[in-house]
C-alpha positions in Angstrom: 0.0 0.0 0.0 1.2 3.5 -0.8 2.3 5.8 2.0 1.6 9.5 2.2 4.3 12.2 1.9 4.2 16.0 2.5 6.0 17.1 -0.6 5.7 20.9 -0.4 4.3 23.8 1.6 3.4 27.3 0.7 2.8 30.6 2.5 1.1 33.9 1.8 1.6 36.7 4.3 -0.5 39.9 3.9 1.5 43.1 3.5 0.1 44.9 6.5 1.6 44.4 10.0 0.1 45.9 13.2 2.4 46.2 16.2 1.2 45.8 19.8 1.9 49.5 20.3 -0.4 50.5 17.4 -3.1 48.2 18.6 -2.9 49.4 22.1 -3.0 53.1 21.1 -6.2 52.5 19.2 -7.8 50.4 22.0 -6.8 52.9 24.7 -8.3 55.8 22.7 -11.5 53.9 22.5 -11.4 53.2 26.3 -10.8 56.9 27.1 -13.7 57.9 24.9 -16.0 55.2 26.3 -15.2 56.1 29.9 -15.7 59.8 29.3 -19.0 59.3 27.6 -20.3 57.1 30.4 -18.7 59.0 33.3 -22.0 59.5 35.2 -23.1 55.8 34.8 -19.6 54.7 35.9 -19.7 56.9 39.0 -23.1 55.5 40.0 -22.0 52.0 39.4 -24.5 51.3 36.6 -21.7 50.9 34.1 -18.3 49.3 34.6 -15.3 51.4 33.5 -13.1 49.9 30.8 -9.5 49.2 31.7 -6.7 50.2 29.3 -4.4 47.7 27.6 -0.6 47.8 27.2 2.1 46.2 25.0 3.6 44.6 28.0 0.3 43.0 29.1 -0.1 41.5 25.6 3.4 40.1 25.3 3.3 38.5 28.8 -0.2 37.0 28.3 0.5 35.6 24.8 4.0 36.1 23.5 2.5 38.1 20.6 4.3 41.3 19.5 2.7 42.0 16.1 0.3 40.5 13.5 -0.3 40.6 9.8 -3.7 41.6 8.6 -5.5 42.0 5.2 -6.6 45.5 6.2 -4.9 47.8 8.7 -6.7 51.1 8.2 -9.9 50.1 9.9 -8.3 48.1 12.7 -6.2 51.1 13.9 -9.1 53.6 13.5 -10.8 54.1 16.9 -14.0 54.9 15.1 -14.0 51.6 13.2 -11.8 49.0 15.0 -12.4 46.2 12.5 -10.9 45.4 9.1 -12.5 47.1 6.1 -12.9 44.5 3.4 -15.4 45.5 0.7 -17.5 42.7 -0.8 -16.5 41.5 -4.3 -18.8 40.6 -7.1 -19.6 37.0 -7.7 -17.5 37.1 -10.9 -14.3 38.1 -9.0 -12.1 35.7 -7.0 -13.2 35.9 -3.4 -10.8 37.2 -0.8 -10.2 33.9 1.0 -9.8 32.0 -2.3 -7.3 34.7 -3.5 -5.2 34.2 -0.4 -5.4 30.4 -0.7 -4.4 30.6 -4.4 -1.3 32.7 -3.6 -0.2 30.2 -0.9 -1.0 27.3 -3.2 1.1 28.7 -6.0 4.0 29.0 -3.6 3.6 25.4 -2.7 3.2 24.2 -6.3 6.4 26.1 -7.4 8.3 24.4 -4.6 6.8 21.0 -5.6 8.1 21.5 -9.2 5.2 19.8 -10.9 2.1 21.2 -12.7 -1.1 21.9 -10.8 -2.9 19.5 -13.1 -1.1 16.6 -11.4 -3.1 17.3 -8.3 -6.4 15.3 -8.0 -8.2 17.1 -5.1 -8.3 20.3 -3.1 -9.3 20.7 0.5 -9.9 24.1 2.0 -9.5 23.6 5.7 -9.9 26.7 7.8 -11.7 28.3 10.8 -13.1 31.4 9.0 -15.2 30.4 6.0 -16.2 33.4 3.9 -19.6 31.8 2.9 -21.4 28.6 3.2 -21.4 27.8 -0.5 -20.1 27.4 -3.2 -17.1 25.9 -1.5 -13.9 28.0 -1.4 -12.0 24.8 -2.3 -13.9 24.5 -5.6 -13.2 28.2 -6.3 -9.5 27.5 -5.6 -9.6 24.4 -7.8 -11.1 26.4 -10.7 -8.6 29.2 -10.3 -5.6 26.8 -10.4 -6.9 24.5 -13.2 -6.9 21.4 -10.9 -9.0 18.4 -12.0 -10.9 16.1 -9.7 -12.9 17.3 -6.7 -12.7 19.8 -3.9 -14.5 20.6 -0.6 -14.3 22.8 2.5 -13.8 21.6 6.0 -13.8 23.4 9.3 -12.4 22.1 12.6 -11.4 25.5 13.9 -7.7 25.8 14.8 -7.1 22.1 14.1 -8.4 22.3 10.5 -4.9 21.9 8.9 -4.0 18.7 10.7 -7.4 17.3 10.0 -6.9 18.3 6.4 -3.5 16.6 6.3 -5.0 13.4 7.7 -7.9 13.5 5.2 -5.5 14.2 2.3 -3.2 11.3 3.5 -6.2 9.0 3.6 -7.2 9.9 0.0 -3.6 9.2 -1.2 -3.1 5.9 0.7 -6.5 4.6 -0.4 -5.6 5.3 -4.1 -8.4 7.8 -4.6 -6.0 10.4 -5.9 -2.2 10.7 -6.4 -1.8 14.1 -4.8 -3.9 16.5 -2.8 -3.6 20.3 -2.3 -4.7 21.4 1.2 -5.1 25.1 1.8 -5.7 27.2 5.0 -6.7 30.8 4.3 -7.5 32.6 7.5 -8.8 36.1 7.9 -9.0 35.9 11.7 -9.2 39.6 12.1 -12.7 39.5 10.7 -14.2 37.7 13.7 -12.1 39.4 16.4 -13.6 41.9 18.9 -11.0 44.7 18.9 -13.0 46.4 21.7 -12.4 43.5 24.1 -9.2 43.9 26.3 -8.7 40.2 26.9 -8.8 39.2 23.2 -8.3 42.3 21.0 -4.6 41.3 20.3 -4.9 37.5 19.6 -5.4 37.0 15.9 -3.7 37.7 12.6 -4.4 36.9 8.9 -2.4 34.5 6.6 -2.8 31.6 4.2 -0.8 28.4 4.0 -0.8 25.4 1.7 0.3 21.8 1.9 0.7 19.2 -0.9 0.3 15.6 0.1 1.1 12.8 -2.4 2.0 9.1 -2.8 5.5 8.1 -1.7 6.2 6.4 -5.0 5.9 9.7 -6.9 7.5 12.0 -4.4 11.0 13.3 -5.1 11.6 14.2 -1.5 9.7 15.7 1.3 8.4 14.2 4.6 7.0 10.8 5.3 3.8 10.9 7.3 4.5 8.4 10.0 1.1 8.7 11.5 -1.8 11.2 12.0 -4.2 11.1 14.9 -7.3 13.3 15.4 -9.4 14.0 18.6 -12.4 16.0 19.5 -14.2 16.7 22.8 -17.1 19.1 23.0 -16.5 22.4 24.8 -18.1 25.8 24.9 -15.0 27.5 26.1 -14.0 28.8 22.7 -17.0 29.8 20.6 -18.3 31.9 17.7 -22.1 32.0 17.2 -22.1 34.0 13.9 -24.1 32.3 11.2 -27.0 32.6 8.8 -29.6 31.8 11.5 -28.7 35.0 13.2 -31.0 36.9 10.8 -33.9 35.1 12.5 -33.0 36.5 15.9 -35.2 39.5 16.7 -32.3 41.1 18.6 -30.1 41.0 15.5 -26.6 39.8 15.0 -24.5 42.4 16.9 -24.3 40.5 20.2 -20.7 39.9 21.5 -21.0 36.1 21.0 -21.2 36.7 17.2 -17.5 37.3 17.4 -14.7 35.3 18.9 -15.2 34.6 22.7 -13.3 32.3 25.0 -12.6 31.4 28.6 -8.8 31.5 28.2 -7.9 30.2 31.7 -10.2 27.2 31.4 -8.9 26.5 27.9 -5.4 26.5 29.2 -6.2 24.1 32.0 -8.2 21.7 29.7 -6.2 21.7 26.5 -2.5 21.5 27.7 -2.9 18.1 29.4 -5.2 16.8 26.6 -2.7 17.6 23.9 0.4 16.6 25.9 -1.1 13.2 26.6 -2.3 12.8 23.1 1.2 13.5 21.7 3.0 11.1 24.1 0.4 8.3 23.5 0.5 8.7 19.7 4.3 8.6 19.7 4.3 5.4 21.8 1.8 3.8 19.3 4.2 4.6 16.5 7.2 3.3 18.4 8.7 6.8 18.8 10.4 8.2 21.8 8.9 11.7 22.2 12.1 12.9 24.0 14.0 12.4 20.8 11.9 14.6 18.6 14.1 17.2 16.8 11.3 19.7 16.5 7.7 20.4 17.4 5.7 22.7 15.2 2.8 23.4 17.5 -0.4 25.4 17.0 0.6 29.1 17.6 -2.0 30.3 20.0 -0.2 31.2 23.2 3.5 30.9 24.1 2.7 29.8 27.6 0.6 26.9 26.3 3.4 25.9 23.9 6.1 26.1 26.5 4.0 23.9 28.9 3.2 21.3 26.2 6.9 21.2 25.2 8.0 20.5 28.7 5.5 17.8 29.2 6.4 16.1 25.9 10.2 16.4 26.1 10.5 16.0 29.8 12.5 19.2 30.1 12.5 22.8 29.0 12.6 22.8 25.2 15.0 25.0 23.3 13.7 27.6 20.8 14.9 25.2 18.0 12.9 22.3 19.4 9.7 24.3 20.1 9.3 26.8 17.3 7.5 30.0 18.0 6.3 32.3 15.1 3.3 33.9 16.9 5.4 36.8 18.0 5.3 38.1 14.4 2.1 36.4 13.1 -0.1 36.1 16.3 -2.6 33.4 16.4 -3.5 32.5 12.8 -5.8 29.6 13.7 -5.4 26.6 11.5 -2.4 28.0 9.6 -0.1 28.6 12.7 1.5 25.1 12.9 2.0 25.1 9.1 3.7 28.5 9.1 6.1 27.2 11.8 6.7 24.0 9.8 7.1 25.9 6.5 9.6 28.4 7.9 11.7 26.1 10.2 12.5 22.7 8.6 15.5 23.4 6.3 18.0 22.0 8.8 16.5 18.5 8.9 18.4 15.6 7.3 17.1 12.3 6.2 15.7 10.2 9.1 15.1 13.1 11.5 11.6 13.3 13.0 9.3 16.1 14.0 5.7 16.8 15.0 3.1 19.0 13.5 0.4 19.5 16.1 -2.8 21.6 16.4 -5.4 22.2 19.1 -8.3 24.6 19.5 -12.0 25.1 19.6 -14.2 22.0 19.7 -12.1 21.0 21.6 -10.2 19.6 18.7 -6.6 18.4 18.3 -4.4 16.7 15.7 -1.0 15.2 15.7 1.0 14.5 12.5 4.5 12.9 13.0 6.8 13.3 10.0 10.2 12.1 9.1 12.6 13.7 6.6 13.0 11.5 3.5 
């Protein structure tokens, strides 16, 4: 039976970067105006005063120092505080599909073969622009890829779920190669007026090509992929088409990203750590000997804790890659950015781990070995 190989990856980074300092200046201006406008209510206790943010608070809480976004002007405007992304006509390539295509072209160029050699496209992401038609089919059409395409959403774990799905298609003989893309405009569902979360997300797109081992010129053998879900409300977004049926409209806070961060930390760190160690044991791997972990980029404190539990000691920066300082949390794309940017020093036979975790709860582990 054929085995699956990650043959190439691609990355598209938006041109606009927003620093913590810029984000905080905007947020604190909003806070000052809110507190001034509600001074009497605040004094009477009817309204709670908003607390300002700071770059130091953000860095300590998350490890994030900046983020890339598709639109900066609206985010740093205290009167708007959201990205300004005009709708496109149905005849134009949609924003998410455009980002995915750019990442895919990067991956295909690194692959060195024509897009027509790909047999399927999976768009695996948290932030779907629309219910239908599928972004994956739009990407498939734009790149001239035959076969079939579909969207899938498992929140921040979408990429590892996508890799596992692509590997299953390849090993079953359904197709010879699969393109899996992760376009994420996370800034679109972020509440920039919430002190506890206004700094978390950034925008980006990644791409992965998975193919049969007997056609791959190099790349990474997929030693095993495992998926896990447990239901939790601690990370949630209730925005959807049924909101139009709510008499109170769709502007409630829960129509944007909301989470109980402390509870997520307590629940997810042990779940993911145990999953990694158990999966490694099933594959006959010693997790202490992993050369590198490319973990989901949500919070540096979570990644540090998982790294210590898996390796049995404090991981080095080379062993536990962090890219969220520059990219922030990019949902499904984070672990793929880390893998894409930090694997050139591997030699044949060395092993690493791509791992995701997030809303659901969901988690995915993909152990890979350099060919």
